[in-house]
C-alpha positions in Angstrom: 30.1 74.2 72.6 32.0 71.1 71.6 35.7 71.3 70.6 36.0 70.9 66.8 38.7 69.1 64.9 39.4 69.5 61.3 40.8 66.6 59.2 43.2 67.8 56.4 45.4 65.4 54.4 44.9 62.7 57.0 46.4 65.1 59.7 44.0 66.1 62.5 44.4 69.9 63.2 43.4 71.1 66.6 41.0 74.2 66.6 42.1 77.6 67.6 40.8 78.1 71.2 39.3 81.3 72.3 39.6 82.2 76.0 42.1 83.6 78.5 45.1 83.1 76.4 46.3 85.5 73.6 46.1 84.3 70.0 49.3 84.1 67.9 49.6 85.7 64.5 49.9 82.1 63.1 46.5 81.4 64.6 45.0 84.3 62.8 46.5 83.4 59.4 45.4 79.8 59.7 41.8 80.7 60.4 41.5 83.8 58.1 43.2 82.0 55.1 43.4 78.3 55.9 39.8 77.8 57.2 41.0 76.3 60.5 38.4 75.4 63.0 37.7 77.5 66.1 36.3 76.6 69.4 35.6 78.3 72.8 37.9 77.3 75.5 36.0 75.8 78.3 38.1 77.7 80.8 36.6 80.9 79.4 33.0 80.1 79.9 32.8 80.8 83.8 34.4 84.3 83.2 32.1 85.2 80.3 29.0 84.2 82.4 30.2 86.1 85.5 30.8 89.3 83.5 27.4 88.9 82.0 25.9 88.7 85.5 27.5 91.9 86.6 26.0 93.7 83.6 22.6 92.3 84.4 23.0 93.5 88.0 24.0 97.0 86.9 20.9 97.1 84.5 18.7 96.2 87.5 20.2 99.0 89.5 19.2 101.7 87.1 22.4 103.5 87.3 23.6 105.4 84.3 26.3 103.4 82.7 27.7 104.4 79.4 26.4 102.4 76.4 24.3 100.2 78.7 21.6 102.5 80.0 22.7 105.6 78.0 23.1 106.6 74.4 26.4 106.6 72.6 29.1 109.0 71.7 27.9 112.6 72.1 24.5 111.1 73.2 26.1 109.5 76.3 24.1 111.9 78.5 20.8 110.6 77.2 19.2 108.1 79.7 17.5 105.0 78.1 14.6 103.2 79.9 15.0 99.6 80.8 12.3 98.5 78.4 14.1 100.0 75.5 17.6 98.5 76.2 17.2 95.8 73.5 16.1 98.3 71.0 19.0 100.6 72.0 21.5 97.8 71.1 19.7 96.9 67.8 19.6 100.5 66.7 23.3 100.9 67.5 24.2 98.1 65.1 21.9 99.3 62.3 22.9 103.0 62.6 26.7 102.2 62.7 26.5 99.9 59.8 27.2 102.9 57.6 30.3 101.7 55.6 30.9 102.5 52.0 33.1 101.1 49.2 33.8 97.7 47.8 33.5 94.6 50.1 36.5 93.5 52.1 38.3 90.3 51.1 37.1 87.2 52.8 40.3 86.6 54.7 40.1 90.0 56.4 36.5 89.6 57.5 37.3 86.1 58.9 40.2 87.5 60.8 37.9 90.3 62.3 35.4 87.5 63.3 38.1 85.6 65.1 39.7 88.5 66.8 36.5 90.0 68.0 35.3 86.7 69.3 38.6 86.3 71.1 38.2 89.6 72.9 34.7 88.9 73.9 35.8 85.4 75.2 38.2 87.3 77.6 35.3 87.8 79.9 35.6 91.6 80.2 32.8 92.7 77.8 29.7 91.3 79.5 28.1 89.5 76.5 26.3 86.3 76.8 28.3 83.0 75.9 26.0 82.5 72.9 27.3 85.7 71.3 30.9 84.3 71.2 29.7 80.9 70.1 27.7 82.4 67.2 30.8 84.1 65.7 32.7 80.8 66.2 29.8 79.1 64.3 30.1 81.7 61.5 33.8 80.8 61.2 33.3 77.1 61.2 30.2 77.1 58.9 32.0 79.5 56.4 29.4 82.4 56.9 31.4 85.5 56.0 29.6 88.9 56.4 29.9 91.4 53.6 31.7 94.3 55.0 32.3 97.6 53.1 35.9 98.6 53.1 35.6 102.3 53.9 34.2 104.2 56.8 36.5 103.6 59.9 38.4 106.4 61.4 40.1 104.0 64.0 39.0 105.8 67.1 36.4 103.8 69.1 37.7 100.9 67.1 36.5 100.0 63.6 33.0 100.9 64.4 31.4 100.8 60.8 33.1 97.5 59.8 32.5 95.7 63.0 28.7 96.8 62.9 28.4 95.2 59.4 29.7 92.0 60.9 27.3 92.2 63.9 24.4 93.0 61.6 24.6 89.4 60.2 24.4 88.1 63.8 20.8 89.6 63.8 20.0 88.0 60.5 20.3 91.3 58.7 22.8 92.7 56.2 24.6 90.5 53.6 27.1 87.7 53.5 29.7 86.8 50.9 29.0 84.2 48.3 31.3 82.8 45.6 29.9 85.3 43.0 28.9 88.2 45.3 26.6 88.6 48.2 23.2 87.4 49.5 21.0 88.4 52.3 22.4 87.0 55.7 19.0 85.5 56.7 19.1 82.8 54.0 22.7 81.8 55.0 21.8 81.5 58.6 18.8 79.4 57.8 20.9 76.9 55.7 23.4 76.6 58.6 20.5 76.0 61.1 21.1 79.2 63.0 18.5 81.6 64.3 19.1 85.4 64.3 20.1 86.6 67.7 18.4 89.5 69.7 21.0 91.7 71.4 20.8 92.3 75.1 22.1 95.3 77.1 25.8 96.1 76.3 26.1 93.4 73.6 25.8 95.6 70.6 28.4 98.0 71.9 30.7 95.0 72.7 30.4 93.7 69.2 31.8 96.9 67.6 34.1 98.7 70.0 37.4 97.2 69.1 40.5 97.5 66.8 40.0 94.0 65.3 39.5 95.4 61.8 42.8 97.1 61.5 44.4 94.4 63.6 43.2 91.7 61.2 44.4 93.7 58.2 47.8 94.4 59.9 48.5 90.8 61.0 47.9 89.5 57.5 50.0 92.2 55.9 52.8 91.7 58.5 52.8 87.9 57.7 53.1 88.6 54.0 55.8 91.1 54.6 57.8 88.6 56.6 58.4 86.4 53.5 59.3 89.4 51.4 62.1 90.4 53.7 63.9 87.2 52.9 62.9 87.4 49.2 64.5 90.9 49.1 67.7 89.4 50.2 67.5 86.7 47.6 66.7 89.1 44.7 69.2 91.6 45.9 72.0 89.0 46.1 71.1 87.8 42.5 71.3 91.5 41.2 74.6 92.3 43.2 76.3 89.1 41.9 75.2 89.6 38.2 76.3 93.3 38.4 79.8 92.1 39.4 79.3 93.6 42.7 81.5 92.8 45.7 80.5 90.9 48.8 83.2 92.6 50.9 80.9 95.2 52.4 78.8 92.5 54.0 81.6 91.1 56.2 80.7 90.2 59.7 83.3 92.5 61.3 82.0 95.4 59.3 78.5 94.7 60.4 79.6 94.5 64.1 80.6 98.2 63.9 76.8 99.1 63.6 75.0 96.4 65.5 71.4 96.8 64.3 69.9 93.4 64.4 68.1 93.6 61.1 71.2 94.8 59.4 73.1 91.8 60.8 70.6 89.3 59.7 70.4 90.7 56.1 74.1 90.8 55.8 74.3 87.2 57.0 71.7 86.2 54.5 73.7 88.0 51.6 76.9 86.2 52.6 75.2 82.7 52.5 73.5 83.4 49.3 76.6 84.5 47.5 78.9 81.7 49.1 80.7 79.6 46.5 80.1 82.1 43.8 82.7 81.8 41.0 81.3 85.2 39.7 82.0 86.9 42.9 85.4 85.3 43.4 86.5 86.2 40.0 86.4 90.0 40.5 86.7 90.4 44.3 89.9 92.3 44.0 89.1 94.1 40.6 89.4 97.8 40.3 85.7 98.3 39.7 84.8 96.6 43.0 86.3 99.4 45.1 82.8 100.8 45.8 79.5 99.6 44.4 76.5 101.9 44.2 74.6 102.4 47.4 71.7 100.1 46.2 74.1 97.2 46.3 76.7 98.2 49.0 74.0 99.5 51.4 71.6 96.5 50.9 72.0 95.2 54.5 71.4 98.7 55.9 68.2 99.3 54.0 66.8 95.8 54.2 67.8 95.7 57.8 66.0 98.8 58.8 63.0 97.4 57.1 63.4 94.2 59.2 63.6 96.3 62.5 60.6 98.3 61.7 58.8 95.1 60.8 59.8 93.6 64.1 58.4 96.6 65.9 55.0 96.4 64.2 55.0 92.6 64.9 55.5 93.4 68.7 52.6 95.8 68.7 50.4 93.3 66.9 51.4 90.6 69.2 50.4 92.6 72.3 47.1 93.6 70.7 46.3 89.9 70.0 46.0 89.5 73.8 44.4 93.0 74.7 40.9 93.9 75.7 40.0 96.8 73.7 36.3 97.2 74.7 34.5 100.1 76.4 33.2 100.1 79.0 34.9 96.9 80.5 33.9 94.7 83.4 36.8 94.4 86.0 37.2 91.4 88.2 35.8 93.2 91.2 32.6 93.9 89.3 33.2 97.5 88.4 32.1 98.7 84.9 34.6 101.4 83.8 34.7 103.6 80.8 38.3 103.7 79.3 40.2 104.6 76.1 41.8 101.2 75.2 39.8 101.1 72.0 41.8 104.0 70.5 43.8 102.8 67.5 46.8 105.0 67.8 49.3 102.2 68.7 48.2 100.1 65.8 48.0 103.1 63.4 51.6 104.0 64.1 52.8 100.5 63.7 50.9 100.1 60.4 52.4 103.3 59.1 56.0 102.1 60.0 55.3 98.8 58.2 54.1 100.6 55.0 57.1 102.9 55.2 59.6 100.1 55.8 58.3 98.0 52.8 58.4 101.1 50.6 62.0 101.3 51.3 62.6 97.7 50.2 60.9 98.3 46.8 62.7 101.6 46.3 66.2 100.0 46.7 65.1 97.0 44.6 64.0 99.1 41.7 67.4 101.0 41.7 69.4 97.8 41.6 67.2 96.5 38.7 67.7 99.7 36.8 71.4 99.4 37.2 71.8 96.0 35.7 69.3 96.9 32.8 71.2 100.0 31.8 74.5 100.8 33.5 75.2 97.1 33.7 76.5 97.4 30.1 79.7 98.9 31.7 80.3 95.6 33.4 79.6 93.3 30.4 75.7 92.9 30.5 73.9 93.7 27.2 71.5 96.6 27.5 68.2 95.6 29.2 69.5 92.0 29.2 68.4 91.6 25.7 69.9 89.1 23.4 69.4 91.4 20.5 69.5 95.0 21.8 67.7 97.4 19.5 65.7 94.9 17.7 64.5 93.7 21.1 63.9 95.7 24.3 64.4 92.8 26.6 63.2 93.5 30.2 63.3 97.4 29.7 59.6 97.7 30.6 60.0 95.7 33.8 61.7 98.6 35.4 58.9 100.9 34.1 56.5 98.8 36.1 58.8 98.9 39.1 59.1 102.7 38.8 55.2 102.9 38.6 54.7 100.7 41.6 57.5 102.4 43.8 55.8 105.7 43.1 52.5 104.4 44.2 54.1 103.0 47.4 55.5 106.3 48.2 52.0 107.9 48.2 50.5 105.0 50.1 53.3 105.2 52.7 52.3 108.8 53.7 51.5 108.3 57.4 47.8 108.0 58.2 48.4 108.3 62.0 49.4 112.0 61.7 45.9 112.9 60.6 42.8 113.2 62.8 39.3 114.5 62.2 36.7 115.0 64.9 33.5 112.8 64.9 30.5 112.3 67.0 29.8 116.0 67.7 33.4 116.6 69.0 33.1 113.9 71.7 35.5 111.7 69.7 37.7 114.6 69.0 41.0 112.7 68.3 41.0 109.7 65.9 43.8 107.4 64.9 43.0 106.8 61.1 44.5 103.4 61.7 42.0 101.7 59.4 43.2 103.9 56.7 46.8 103.0 57.4 46.0 99.3 57.5 44.4 99.2 54.1 47.5 101.3 52.8 50.0 99.0 54.4 48.3 95.9 52.7 48.4 97.6 49.3 52.0 98.5 49.8 52.9 94.9 50.5 51.3 93.7 47.5 53.1 96.2 45.2 56.5 95.4 46.9 56.0 91.7 46.0 55.7 92.7 42.4 58.8 95.0 42.5 60.9 92.2 44.0 59.5 89.7 41.5 60.8 91.9 38.7 64.2 92.2 40.3 64.4 88.4 40.8 63.2 87.8 37.2 65.8 90.1 35.8 68.5 88.8 38.1 67.9 85.2 36.8 68.4 86.5 33.1 71.6 88.4 34.2 73.1 85.4 35.9 72.5 83.2 32.9 74.3 85.8 30.9 77.2 85.5 33.2 77.7 81.9 32.4 79.8 79.8 32.3 80.9 81.1 35.7 78.9 79.5 38.5 76.7 81.6 40.8 76.5 81.2 44.6 74.7 78.4 46.1 71.8 80.5 47.2 71.5 82.6 44.0 72.0 79.7 41.9 69.1 77.8 43.5 67.0 80.9 43.0 67.9 81.0 39.4 67.1 77.4 38.9 63.8 77.7 40.6 62.8 80.6 38.5 63.8 78.7 35.3 61.2 76.0 36.2 58.6 78.6 35.4 60.2 81.3 33.3 62.5 80.4 30.4 65.6 82.3 29.5 64.7 85.4 27.4 66.0 84.5 24.0 63.9 87.0 22.2 61.2 89.5 23.2 57.9 88.0 24.6 55.1 89.1 26.9 57.0 90.3 30.0 53.8 90.3 32.2 53.6 86.6 32.0 57.0 86.2 33.2 56.5 88.6 36.0 53.3 87.0 37.2 55.0 83.7 37.3 57.9 85.0 39.6 55.3 87.0 41.6 53.4 83.8 42.3 56.7 82.2 43.5 57.1 85.0 46.1 53.4 84.7 47.0 53.5 80.9 47.6 57.0 81.1 49.1 58.4 78.4 46.6 61.3 80.7 45.5 62.5 81.3 49.2 62.0 77.6 49.9 64.2 76.5 47.0 67.0 78.8 48.3 66.7 77.5 51.8 66.8 73.9 50.6 70.3 74.8 49.3 71.7 77.1 52.0 69.4 76.4 55.2 66.9 78.6 56.6 67.4 82.3 56.0 67.1 84.7 58.9 
């Protein structure tokens, strides 16, 4: 396969290469969301071909090898004749394409295609090179299988979801269109691609992996990274407008408890509040002896989320270079069954990610509630309204936060503590990692909205503190928000304000505006 190059804005973007090297999370995001081209690394082709030769040798030998000359799961003891091996693989894909629920978003399926192609390109699965090249063609041609969102228990990988992907390789199943779905056969014909017949081991290799939960996890983790910085921004705006003190964030205090996430968050808060006339004007006042936990302990809570996020990222990075097939072909030619496909490492990391992000939402909601209500004790009008009583201001913004935080708490219940046996008790412990992945993704989306509400209210509160000047970072955040959301003079549709700020968190423009003023946040 020729290496592809993509031209964007007069800049040549090199393709993501699939071969012996691990992918990065940035590679996954650029392909899944940005449509970056993909190519097979020429260095990978000899290894792929050698592994395929080993499979063919074992098939000729007639020895029973799981999934190659036998049935699957609880049917592993059933021998399959050589003449039926193609049918065995075809039946495997058709029978395992048993998902249910709404189709997955396009970006997740593209991530799955990329990650499974990378694993097959490692030369440990025994597929023909054209199998890898076909997934690459799907990515480059924009052919995205329609994959139901439910049905994986995260044990032998994400079997149902990956089977729906593989089904389109055979010209069956459906693919996504702008308005819905269409039969895969027509999309293949338009792209000049013929359906492929699967040879021995290939069907099993296409579905026996964790690439579904990994794709969801990498994308959610990427989005969560931006929200960690956004939480420090919105939190600093609230603390400042509440006449909170910055003294608890001092570097020497942070050194007494040297968790890296806590130190990073505290540094961000100090930089965001630097130069604030509002903070300086009451640093020694009586009310500043101790602020509520949601303000005083922001670095500790935000920092714990950062550390859990870092742990999850490390797990995902290792998985991006792993081989999770079963059986695998080793360099000495052995074909060995193994348990590397089990999703438990990812399942726990995904649970931790959801729990950590829920903590961010929870503390942000408490800070927002404080300035909307108790803030009156420090000179803010009730609910930040210019005409309290006649107007309700941002009262209902906190209701929305409360509802979303409650949802996050339910979604953050760990999925990895569950297990339900499958395949006639052969697969008697499963990870539920796919469930955890979908939950973590939903949590991240809700947290974005909660933080947007805090930032929206923080901008209003800072304006009400005028003419005192806010910090360089918080002032930049307020100015950026005011380019999309005007000061709330009288009641209007709050949802429109909230959507505007949420989009600023989604596209990164709020944090970028702050970093333009204070430098890169940690």
